[in-house]
C-alpha positions as CSV (number, residue, x, y, z in Angstrom):
1,M,0.0,0.0,0.0
2,S,1.3,3.4,-0.9
3,E,2.0,6.0,1.8
4,R,-0.7,8.3,0.6
5,R,-3.4,5.6,0.6
6,F,-2.3,4.5,4.1
7,V,-2.5,8.1,5.4
8,V,-6.0,8.5,3.9
9,I,-7.2,5.3,5.6
10,L,-5.6,6.3,8.9
11,S,-7.3,9.7,8.8
12,G,-10.7,8.0,8.8
13,V,-9.7,6.0,11.8
14,I,-8.6,9.1,13.6
15,G,-11.8,10.8,12.7
16,I,-13.8,8.0,14.4
17,L,-11.6,8.2,17.5
18,A,-12.0,12.0,17.6
19,G,-15.8,11.5,17.4
20,L,-15.8,9.0,20.2
21,A,-13.6,11.3,22.3
22,A,-16.1,14.2,21.7
23,T,-19.0,11.8,22.6
24,L,-17.3,10.6,25.7
25,I,-16.4,14.1,27.0
26,K,-19.9,15.5,26.3
27,N,-21.5,12.6,28.2
28,A,-19.0,12.8,31.0
29,V,-20.0,16.4,31.6
30,W,-23.7,15.7,31.2
31,L,-23.5,12.9,33.9
32,T,-21.5,15.2,36.2
33,E,-24.0,18.0,35.8
34,R,-26.9,15.6,36.5
35,L,-25.2,14.4,39.6
36,V,-24.6,18.0,40.8
37,H,-28.2,19.0,40.1
38,A,-29.5,16.0,41.8
39,L,-27.6,16.9,44.9
40,T,-28.7,20.6,45.0
41,D,-32.1,20.5,43.2
42,G,-35.0,21.5,45.5
43,K,-32.7,22.4,48.3
44,D,-32.9,25.8,50.0
45,V,-29.1,26.2,49.4
46,E,-29.4,25.7,45.6
47,H,-28.6,29.3,44.7
48,Y,-25.9,29.7,47.4
49,S,-24.2,26.6,46.1
50,Y,-22.9,28.7,43.3
51,F,-20.3,30.0,45.8
52,I,-18.8,26.6,46.3
53,L,-19.7,24.2,43.4
54,P,-17.2,25.5,40.9
55,S,-14.4,25.4,43.5
56,I,-15.3,21.8,44.3
57,G,-15.1,20.8,40.7
58,I,-11.8,22.6,40.1
59,L,-10.4,21.0,43.3
60,I,-11.2,17.5,42.2
61,A,-9.6,18.3,38.8
62,V,-6.5,19.6,40.5
63,L,-6.2,16.6,42.8
64,F,-6.7,14.3,39.8
65,I,-3.9,16.0,37.9
66,N,-1.5,16.2,40.9
67,Y,-1.9,12.8,42.4
68,I,-3.1,10.5,39.5
69,I,-1.6,12.1,36.4
70,K,1.3,13.7,38.2
71,S,2.0,15.8,35.1
72,P,0.6,19.1,34.0
73,V,-2.5,19.0,31.8
74,R,-2.0,22.0,29.6
75,H,-4.6,24.0,27.7
76,G,-5.8,21.9,24.8
77,I,-5.2,23.9,21.6
78,P,-2.0,25.7,22.6
79,N,-0.7,22.4,23.8
80,V,-1.3,20.9,20.3
81,L,0.3,23.9,18.6
82,H,3.4,23.6,20.9
83,S,3.7,19.9,20.1
84,L,3.7,20.7,16.4
85,S,6.4,23.3,16.7
86,R,8.7,21.8,19.4
87,R,7.9,18.1,19.9
88,R,7.5,16.9,16.4
89,G,3.9,16.3,17.0
90,E,4.3,14.1,20.1
91,L,1.8,14.6,22.9
92,S,2.0,13.0,26.4
93,R,0.1,9.7,26.7
94,H,-2.0,11.0,29.6
95,N,-3.7,13.3,27.1
96,L,-5.5,10.3,25.9
97,F,-7.8,10.6,28.9
98,S,-6.7,13.3,31.3
99,S,-8.5,16.2,29.5
100,I,-11.7,14.2,29.5
101,V,-11.7,13.6,33.3
102,S,-10.4,17.0,34.4
103,S,-12.7,19.0,32.1
104,A,-15.7,16.9,33.1
105,F,-15.2,17.9,36.7
106,T,-14.4,21.5,35.9
107,V,-17.3,22.2,33.6
108,G,-19.8,19.8,35.2
109,F,-19.5,21.7,38.5
110,G,-19.9,25.0,36.8
111,G,-16.5,26.2,35.7
112,S,-17.0,29.0,33.2
113,V,-15.2,27.3,30.3
114,G,-16.0,25.2,27.3
115,L,-15.2,21.7,26.1
116,E,-13.7,22.2,22.7
117,G,-10.1,22.6,24.0
118,P,-10.0,19.4,25.9
119,T,-11.8,17.6,23.0
120,V,-9.2,18.8,20.5
121,A,-6.4,17.8,22.9
122,T,-7.8,14.4,23.4
123,G,-8.4,13.8,19.7
124,A,-4.9,15.1,18.9
125,A,-3.4,12.8,21.5
126,Y,-5.0,9.8,19.7
127,G,-3.6,11.2,16.4
128,S,-0.2,11.5,17.9
129,W,-0.3,8.0,19.4
130,L,-1.4,6.4,16.1
131,A,1.3,8.4,14.1
132,K,4.0,7.2,16.5
133,L,2.6,3.6,16.5
134,M,2.7,3.5,12.7
135,R,6.1,5.3,12.6
136,L,4.8,8.1,10.3
137,S,7.2,10.8,9.1
138,Y,7.0,14.2,10.6
139,K,5.0,15.7,7.8
140,N,2.4,12.9,8.1
141,T,2.3,13.2,11.9
142,I,1.4,16.9,11.5
143,L,-1.3,15.9,9.1
144,M,-2.7,13.3,11.5
145,L,-2.8,15.9,14.4
146,A,-4.6,18.3,12.1
147,C,-7.1,15.6,11.1
148,A,-7.6,14.8,14.8
149,A,-8.2,18.5,15.6
150,A,-10.6,18.8,12.7
151,G,-12.4,15.6,13.7
152,A,-12.8,16.8,17.3
153,M,-14.3,20.1,16.2
154,A,-16.5,18.5,13.7
155,A,-17.9,16.1,16.3
156,I,-18.4,18.4,19.2
157,F,-20.0,21.2,17.1
158,K,-21.5,19.0,14.4
159,A,-19.8,21.4,11.9
160,P,-17.6,19.4,9.4
161,I,-16.9,22.3,7.1
162,A,-16.0,24.7,9.9
163,A,-13.8,22.0,11.4
164,I,-11.6,21.9,8.3
165,V,-11.4,25.7,8.2
166,F,-10.4,25.6,11.9
167,A,-7.5,23.2,11.1
168,V,-6.3,25.6,8.5
169,E,-6.7,28.9,10.3
170,V,-6.0,27.9,13.9
171,I,-3.9,24.7,13.8
172,M,-2.1,26.3,10.8
173,I,-2.1,23.2,8.6
174,D,-1.4,23.9,4.9
175,L,-4.4,23.1,2.8
176,T,-2.7,21.2,-0.1
177,V,-4.0,18.6,-2.5
178,F,-2.4,15.9,-0.3
179,S,-3.9,17.1,3.0
180,L,-7.4,18.0,1.7
181,I,-8.7,14.4,1.4
182,P,-7.5,13.2,4.8
183,L,-9.0,16.3,6.4
184,L,-12.3,15.8,4.6
185,L,-12.4,12.1,5.6
186,A,-11.5,12.7,9.2
187,S,-14.1,15.5,9.6
188,S,-16.8,13.4,7.9
189,A,-16.0,10.3,10.0
190,A,-16.0,12.3,13.2
191,V,-19.3,14.1,12.5
192,L,-21.0,10.8,11.5
193,T,-19.8,9.2,14.8
194,S,-21.3,12.2,16.6
195,Y,-24.6,11.8,14.7
196,F,-24.7,8.1,15.7
197,F,-24.4,8.7,19.4
198,M,-25.8,12.2,19.9
199,G,-28.2,12.7,17.0
200,Q,-28.2,15.1,14.1
201,D,-29.8,18.2,15.7
202,V,-27.8,21.4,15.2
203,L,-26.2,22.8,18.3
204,Y,-28.1,26.1,18.1
205,P,-31.5,25.7,16.3
206,F,-32.2,29.1,14.6
207,T,-34.9,30.2,12.3
208,V,-34.1,33.1,10.0
209,E,-37.3,35.3,10.2
210,T,-35.7,38.4,8.6
211,S,-33.3,38.0,5.8
212,F,-30.4,40.3,4.9
213,E,-31.4,43.8,3.8
214,M,-29.1,46.3,2.2
215,N,-30.3,49.0,4.6
216,D,-28.8,47.0,7.5
217,L,-25.3,47.0,5.9
218,P,-23.9,50.0,8.0
219,Y,-25.1,48.4,11.2
220,Y,-23.4,45.1,10.4
221,I,-20.2,47.0,9.8
222,L,-20.6,48.8,13.1
223,L,-21.4,45.4,14.8
224,G,-18.1,44.0,13.3
225,I,-16.1,46.9,14.7
226,F,-17.8,46.6,18.1
227,A,-17.2,42.8,18.2
228,G,-13.5,43.5,17.4
229,L,-13.3,45.9,20.3
230,V,-14.9,43.3,22.6
231,S,-12.5,40.7,21.3
232,A,-9.5,42.9,22.1
233,Y,-10.9,43.3,25.6
234,F,-11.3,39.5,25.8
235,S,-7.6,38.9,24.9
236,K,-6.1,41.6,27.1
237,M,-8.2,40.8,30.1
238,Y,-7.5,37.1,29.8
239,L,-3.7,37.6,29.6
240,Y,-3.9,40.2,32.4
241,I,-5.6,37.7,34.8
242,E,-3.3,34.9,33.6
243,N,-0.2,37.0,34.6
244,I,-1.7,37.7,38.0
245,F,-2.1,34.0,38.7
246,E,1.4,33.2,37.5
247,G,2.6,35.4,40.3
248,F,1.1,33.0,42.9
249,Q,3.7,30.4,43.9
250,K,1.3,28.0,45.6
251,K,-1.4,26.1,43.9
252,R,-3.7,26.4,46.9
253,T,-3.5,30.2,46.7
254,R,-4.5,30.0,43.0
255,L,-7.4,27.7,43.9
256,A,-8.6,29.9,46.7
257,V,-8.4,33.2,44.8
258,G,-9.8,31.8,41.6
259,G,-12.5,29.7,43.3
260,I,-13.8,32.5,45.6
261,G,-13.7,35.1,42.8
262,L,-15.6,32.7,40.4
263,G,-18.1,31.8,43.1
264,I,-18.9,35.5,43.8
265,L,-19.4,36.2,40.1
266,I,-21.6,33.2,39.5
267,F,-23.7,34.0,42.6
268,F,-24.6,37.5,41.2
269,F,-24.7,36.4,37.6
270,P,-25.8,32.7,37.3
271,S,-25.6,32.9,33.5
272,L,-21.8,32.7,33.9
273,Y,-22.2,29.2,35.3
274,G,-20.8,26.4,33.1
275,E,-20.6,26.5,29.3
276,G,-23.7,28.7,28.9
277,Y,-25.1,26.9,25.9
278,E,-28.7,27.0,27.2
279,D,-28.4,30.7,27.8
280,I,-27.0,31.2,24.3
281,N,-30.1,29.4,22.8
282,M,-32.4,31.6,24.9
283,G,-30.6,34.6,23.6
284,L,-31.0,33.4,20.0
285,R,-34.8,33.0,20.6
286,G,-34.9,36.6,22.0
287,D,-35.6,35.3,25.5
288,M,-33.8,37.6,28.0
289,S,-34.9,35.8,31.2
290,F,-31.5,34.2,31.7
291,L,-30.3,37.6,32.8
292,Y,-32.9,37.7,35.7
293,D,-33.7,34.2,36.7
294,N,-32.3,33.2,40.1
295,T,-30.6,36.5,40.5
296,I,-30.9,39.5,42.8
297,F,-31.9,41.5,39.7
298,H,-35.2,39.6,39.3
299,S,-37.3,42.7,40.4
300,L,-35.8,44.7,37.5
301,R,-37.2,42.4,34.8
302,D,-39.7,45.1,33.6
303,E,-37.1,47.9,33.6
304,Y,-35.8,48.3,30.0
305,W,-32.6,50.0,31.0
306,S,-31.7,47.0,33.1
307,V,-31.2,45.0,29.8
308,F,-28.3,47.2,28.8
309,V,-26.7,47.1,32.2
310,L,-26.9,43.3,32.6
311,L,-25.9,42.5,29.0
312,A,-22.8,44.8,29.4
313,A,-22.1,43.2,32.8
314,V,-22.2,39.6,31.5
315,I,-20.1,40.5,28.5
316,L,-17.4,42.1,30.6
317,L,-17.4,39.5,33.3
318,K,-17.6,36.3,31.3
319,I,-13.9,36.4,30.3
320,V,-13.1,37.3,34.0
321,A,-14.9,34.2,35.1
322,T,-13.2,32.1,32.4
323,A,-9.8,33.4,33.3
324,L,-10.5,32.7,37.0
325,T,-11.5,29.1,36.2
326,F,-8.2,28.6,34.4
327,G,-6.2,30.4,37.0
328,A,-7.6,28.3,39.8
329,G,-6.5,25.1,37.9
330,G,-9.6,24.2,35.9
331,I,-9.4,22.6,32.5
332,G,-11.5,23.7,29.5
333,G,-11.6,25.8,26.4
334,I,-12.5,29.4,25.3
335,F,-14.9,28.6,22.4
336,A,-18.0,28.5,24.6
337,P,-17.1,31.7,26.5
338,T,-16.5,33.4,23.1
339,L,-19.8,32.3,21.8
340,F,-21.6,33.4,25.0
341,M,-20.0,36.9,24.8
342,G,-20.7,37.0,21.1
343,V,-24.5,36.4,21.4
344,N,-24.8,39.0,24.2
345,T,-22.6,41.5,22.2
346,G,-25.0,41.1,19.2
347,M,-28.1,41.6,21.4
348,L,-26.6,44.6,23.3
349,F,-25.8,46.3,19.9
350,A,-29.2,45.6,18.4
351,H,-31.1,46.7,21.5
352,F,-29.1,49.9,21.6
353,I,-29.8,50.8,18.0
354,N,-33.5,50.0,18.4
355,M,-33.7,52.2,21.5
356,T,-32.2,55.1,19.6
357,G,-34.9,54.8,17.0
358,L,-32.4,54.9,14.1
359,K,-33.7,51.6,12.8
360,Q,-35.5,48.5,14.1
361,L,-33.0,45.7,13.8
362,S,-33.7,42.0,14.3
363,V,-32.2,41.2,17.7
364,N,-32.1,37.5,16.9
365,N,-30.1,37.9,13.7
366,F,-27.6,40.3,15.4
367,A,-27.3,37.9,18.3
368,L,-26.4,35.1,15.9
369,I,-24.0,37.1,13.9
370,G,-22.4,38.6,17.0
371,M,-21.1,35.1,17.7
372,A,-19.2,35.0,14.4
373,G,-17.7,38.4,15.1
374,L,-16.3,37.3,18.5
375,L,-15.0,34.1,17.1
376,A,-13.3,36.0,14.3
377,G,-11.8,38.5,16.7
378,V,-10.8,36.3,19.6
379,L,-9.4,33.4,17.6
380,H,-8.1,35.7,14.8
381,A,-10.0,33.2,12.5
382,P,-12.7,35.0,10.4
383,L,-13.4,32.0,8.2
384,T,-13.9,29.7,11.2
385,G,-16.3,32.3,12.7
386,I,-18.3,32.4,9.5
387,F,-18.6,28.7,8.7
388,L,-18.9,27.6,12.4
389,I,-21.9,29.9,13.1
390,A,-23.5,28.9,9.7
391,D,-22.9,25.2,10.4
392,I,-24.1,25.1,14.1
393,S,-27.2,27.2,13.5
394,G,-28.3,26.4,10.0
395,G,-28.1,30.1,9.3
396,Y,-26.7,30.1,5.8
397,K,-29.3,32.6,4.7
398,L,-27.3,35.2,6.6
399,F,-24.0,34.3,5.1
400,V,-23.3,37.8,3.7
401,P,-23.7,39.6,7.0
402,L,-21.7,36.8,8.7
403,M,-18.9,37.6,6.3
404,I,-19.1,41.4,6.8
405,V,-19.1,41.2,10.6
406,A,-16.3,38.6,10.8
407,T,-14.2,40.6,8.5
408,F,-14.5,43.9,10.3
409,A,-14.2,42.3,13.7
410,Y,-10.9,40.7,12.5
411,L,-9.6,43.9,11.1
412,T,-10.4,45.8,14.3
413,V,-8.9,43.4,16.7
414,K,-5.6,43.2,14.6
415,A,-5.1,46.8,15.4
416,F,-4.8,45.9,19.1
417,T,-3.4,42.4,19.3
418,S,-1.2,40.8,16.7
419,N,-1.9,37.2,17.8
420,S,-4.9,35.3,19.2
421,V,-4.9,34.0,22.8
422,Y,-4.0,30.6,21.4
423,H,-1.0,31.9,19.6
424,I,0.4,34.8,21.6
425,Q,2.6,32.9,24.1
426,L,4.0,30.7,21.4
427,A,4.6,33.8,19.2
428,K,6.5,35.5,22.0
429,R,8.8,32.5,22.3
430,K,9.0,32.3,18.5
431,E,7.6,28.8,18.6
432,L,4.5,29.4,16.6
433,M,4.0,27.4,13.4
434,T,2.4,29.6,10.7
435,H,1.5,29.3,7.0
436,D,5.0,30.6,6.2
437,K,6.7,27.3,5.4
438,D,10.1,28.9,5.1
439,L,9.8,30.5,8.6
440,N,8.5,27.3,10.1
441,I,11.4,25.3,8.9
442,I,13.9,27.9,10.1
443,R,12.3,27.8,13.6
444,M,12.4,24.0,13.6
445,M,16.2,24.1,13.3
446,E,18.2,24.1,16.5
447,V,21.4,26.2,16.8
448,K,23.1,23.6,19.0
449,K,22.6,20.8,16.5
450,L,24.3,22.9,13.7
451,V,27.6,23.5,15.6
452,E,30.7,22.0,14.0
453,T,33.7,21.2,16.2
454,D,36.2,19.7,13.7
455,F,38.5,22.7,13.9
456,Q,42.2,22.6,15.0
457,I,42.4,24.5,18.2
458,L,45.5,26.4,19.2
459,H,46.7,27.9,22.5
460,P,47.5,31.7,22.6
461,D,51.2,30.7,23.4
462,A,51.4,28.5,20.3
463,T,54.0,29.4,17.7
464,L,54.0,29.5,13.9
465,R,55.5,26.0,14.0
466,D,52.5,24.8,15.9
467,L,50.2,26.6,13.5
468,T,52.0,25.0,10.5
469,Q,51.6,21.5,12.0
470,A,47.9,22.2,12.6
471,I,47.5,23.4,9.0
472,S,49.0,20.1,7.8
473,K,46.3,18.1,9.7
474,A,43.3,20.5,9.1
475,H,40.7,20.5,6.4
476,R,39.4,23.9,7.5
477,N,40.8,27.4,6.9
478,L,40.0,28.8,10.3
479,F,41.9,28.1,13.5
480,P,40.4,29.2,16.8
481,I,42.8,30.4,19.5
482,V,41.5,29.2,22.9
483,D,43.1,29.5,26.3
484,E,43.3,26.8,29.0
485,N,39.9,27.9,30.4
486,G,38.1,27.5,27.1
487,Y,37.8,31.2,26.3
488,L,38.1,32.3,22.7
489,K,41.0,34.8,22.4
490,G,40.9,35.2,18.6
491,M,41.1,33.4,15.3
492,V,43.6,32.9,12.6
493,K,42.7,32.6,8.9
494,M,44.7,30.5,6.5
495,D,44.7,33.3,3.9
496,D,46.4,35.7,6.5
497,V,49.4,33.3,7.1
498,R,49.8,31.7,3.8
499,H,52.9,33.8,3.1
500,L,54.5,32.8,6.4
501,I,54.1,29.0,6.6
502,F,57.2,28.3,4.4
503,R,59.5,30.6,6.2
504,Q,61.0,28.2,8.7
505,E,63.2,30.8,10.3
506,L,60.1,32.4,11.8
507,Y,58.6,29.2,13.1
508,D,59.7,29.7,16.7
509,K,59.8,33.5,16.6
510,V,56.2,34.3,15.6
511,H,53.4,33.5,18.0
512,V,49.8,33.0,16.9
513,S,48.8,35.8,19.3
514,H,50.5,38.2,16.9
515,L,48.5,36.8,13.9
516,M,45.0,36.4,15.3
517,Y,42.1,38.7,15.0
518,Q,38.9,39.2,17.1
519,P,35.8,38.0,15.3
520,E,33.4,40.9,14.6
521,H,30.4,38.6,14.2
522,F,29.6,35.6,16.3
523,I,26.7,33.4,17.4
524,S,25.4,32.2,20.8
525,T,23.6,28.9,21.3
526,L,20.8,31.0,22.8
527,D,20.3,32.9,19.5
528,S,17.2,32.0,17.5
529,M,17.7,30.7,14.0
530,E,16.3,33.9,12.6
531,Q,19.1,35.8,14.4
532,V,21.7,33.3,13.0
533,I,20.5,33.8,9.5
534,D,20.4,37.6,9.9
535,K,24.1,37.5,11.1
536,F,25.1,35.4,8.1
537,E,23.4,37.9,5.8
538,S,24.8,41.0,7.4
539,S,28.3,39.7,7.8
540,G,28.7,38.0,4.5
541,R,30.7,35.3,6.3
542,Y,30.6,31.6,5.4
543,N,31.6,30.5,8.9
544,L,30.7,32.1,12.2
545,A,32.1,31.3,15.6
546,V,29.7,30.0,18.3
547,I,30.6,31.7,21.7
548,D,28.7,31.4,25.0
549,N,29.8,33.9,27.6
550,G,33.2,34.2,26.0
551,K,33.8,30.4,25.8
552,Y,34.5,28.7,22.5
553,I,31.8,26.2,21.4
554,G,32.5,25.7,17.7
555,F,31.5,27.1,14.3
556,I,28.4,27.1,12.2
557,S,28.8,27.2,8.5
558,R,26.5,28.7,5.9
559,A,26.7,25.4,3.9
560,R,25.6,23.3,6.9
561,V,22.6,25.6,7.6
562,F,21.5,25.3,4.0
563,S,22.0,21.5,4.0
564,I,19.9,21.0,7.1
565,Y,17.3,23.5,5.7
566,R,16.9,21.4,2.5
567,K,16.6,18.2,4.5
568,K,13.9,19.6,6.7
569,M,12.1,21.0,3.7
570,A,11.9,17.5,2.3
571,D,10.6,16.2,5.6
572,F,8.1,19.0,5.9
573,S,6.6,19.1,2.5
574,H,4.0,16.9,0.9
575,D,5.0,18.0,-2.6
């Protein structure tokens, strides 16, 4: 069987496994939620349990991670991206089940996060495991992880087209002729598996009562800009709270601060509890009761102004609740919080325009399209936002406004943040895989593995005689001068001493310390490959010394860099 045919068959298997993982994680959360509700339903303490339930779930997840897994369970999608860029697509084996268990407790007890991150991490872990088992090449391992990620998204959202777009935009897989068929097969197999176990109903049933009108175009553009601003707030607030929690040395402190903060928020705003899918569906139906039910604001139900205040509050506080859940040690994803903020952003915008009397907009339509705007802005993935919302709602009749809002949201957020929350930390460390294949290959190269050490080393006290003897043995034209402590004192070039090596009367009179020069350009093993290449280009040299804190390590040659680059290009490319 040819390699390509085998990869196609394997992609179908991975799609089924991803579909099973999504089914398992959904049912695990459902069972946990039923158990929690059974314990609190009908009790006088039901509302007050919001203070403690999320903390209990996160505590169980933390104990599971610390004492059973005994290894960090990192955020799903960034973990997959990191494995692609730095671990040749290999994920820890515990990811086969750890994200399922930890996220079930986190979300089932009310943690304000979603399930798509753990589902993608679990599916990718199975893809990584199969790729390693079958000893696939690096390029096919990347493809298998992309198939697993697409399959997981297709299964959990029942959105096969959006899942492939997600793999291209967020996972950064190149959509080539070779990769297209495996992605299609994995996505189809996963969604069919999801249909078999969870039915074919769309996630957000939506009836388009008012189609797109040209008169609404300015308002869709404004909604896109507004969604972009909210997306920028999402990213910056998420990173701000994450940095605060990184300053806490003890996990118990993180759990206490995050758990108490989350409990307070959910007590006052119960709509922040859990994934929020029921509240999203209520919003899409125009039902605003989720803002008032079981809250201290129930008496304000008939006050129109309260709609604006409460919508603004849940938009601003949802990402705070999500970041607190993560900071406390919970496991989950940011898709569900993004969709929740998106539907409320759309409703807030439409209600505001309607109140001004400028125009009467369809609140339902703008609520739906707001979700696409937030996905496009938060994930920096406009196509994913467009196709996912169209897929999960059946709202293809609003495809044009989906495109408009997603585009303007993306353009707006790019003015504030250059990378999404998934990519920003990897981008800072220059570990992010992008669609720039040349840059990806450069970043995959490691400076330490390029160092050559087959150079004849001389001591600063060496004479011309010693240099001549070294020349007779060497096949290099450079001779590093290194002292007894390993510090580089200078270098001697063959061209600089060619006229002296036959003058025997100078052999014991001339020392290499008189002939050496200090290198103007050199490399450190801590340099990135981009810096190494820049130094080669700016210096025009064919060999550059590698020096760490003054100590001689070796040389890197332009020829070796090019040779390794060509080899990795062959490993990376499907062409």
